[in-house]
C-alpha positions as CSV (number, residue, x, y, z in Angstrom):
1,X,11.6,62.5,-55.8
2,X,14.3,60.3,-54.2
3,X,16.0,57.3,-55.8
4,X,14.0,55.0,-53.5
5,X,10.7,56.8,-54.4
6,X,11.5,56.2,-58.1
7,X,12.5,52.6,-57.7
8,X,9.4,51.7,-55.7
9,X,7.1,53.4,-58.2
10,X,8.8,51.6,-61.1
11,X,8.3,48.3,-59.3
12,X,4.7,49.0,-58.7
13,X,4.1,50.2,-62.3
14,X,5.7,47.1,-63.7
15,X,3.7,44.7,-61.5
16,X,0.4,46.6,-61.9
17,X,0.9,47.2,-65.6
18,X,0.0,50.8,-65.4
19,X,1.7,54.2,-65.8
20,X,-0.3,56.1,-63.2
21,X,1.1,55.4,-59.7
22,X,0.4,58.1,-57.0
23,X,1.2,58.1,-53.3
24,X,-2.4,57.8,-52.1
25,X,-3.3,54.9,-54.4
26,X,-4.3,51.7,-52.7
27,X,-2.4,48.7,-53.9
28,X,-5.5,46.4,-53.9
29,X,-8.5,48.6,-54.7
30,X,-6.9,51.2,-57.0
31,X,-4.1,49.1,-58.6
32,X,-5.9,45.7,-58.4
33,X,-2.8,44.0,-56.9
34,X,-3.8,40.6,-55.5
35,X,-1.7,38.7,-52.9
36,X,0.6,37.2,-55.6
37,X,1.2,40.7,-57.2
38,X,2.0,42.1,-53.8
39,X,4.7,39.4,-53.3
40,X,6.1,40.2,-56.8
41,X,6.1,43.9,-55.9
42,X,7.9,43.3,-52.6
43,X,10.5,41.1,-54.3
44,X,11.1,43.7,-57.0
45,X,11.6,46.4,-54.4
46,X,13.9,44.2,-52.4
47,X,16.1,43.2,-55.4
48,X,16.2,46.8,-56.8
49,X,17.3,48.3,-53.5
50,X,19.2,45.5,-51.9
51,X,17.0,45.4,-48.8
52,X,14.9,42.8,-47.1
53,X,11.2,43.4,-46.1
54,X,9.4,40.9,-43.8
55,X,6.1,39.6,-45.0
56,X,4.4,41.0,-41.9
57,X,5.8,44.4,-42.6
58,X,4.7,44.5,-46.2
59,X,1.2,43.2,-45.1
60,X,0.8,46.6,-43.4
61,X,1.4,48.4,-46.7
62,X,-1.9,49.7,-48.1
63,X,-0.8,52.5,-50.4
64,X,2.0,53.4,-52.7
65,X,3.1,56.0,-50.1
66,X,3.2,53.3,-47.5
67,X,5.5,51.2,-49.7
68,X,7.8,54.1,-50.4
69,X,8.1,55.0,-46.7
70,X,8.8,51.4,-45.7
71,X,11.5,51.1,-48.4
72,X,13.1,54.4,-47.3
73,X,13.2,53.2,-43.7
74,X,14.9,49.9,-44.8
75,X,17.4,51.8,-46.9
76,X,18.1,54.1,-44.0
77,X,18.8,51.0,-41.8
78,X,21.5,49.9,-44.2
79,X,23.2,53.3,-43.9
80,X,23.4,53.2,-40.1
């Protein structure tokens, strides 16, 4: 696991109030995150990693794995 991976999982765990967070889990159907929870999750990821994620970009995130890949791409943009 990467640092980004761990950070994203921790943010999702905190917002979803669960310990089990796997890449293929859907944020809405598996983790019961509503629109407000998704905003909280995005903000926690942004603050933890020092990145910015557009609302439209995060709207495309369906699974934990999607969130991890998006965050990794944003962190990669900071490094270039």
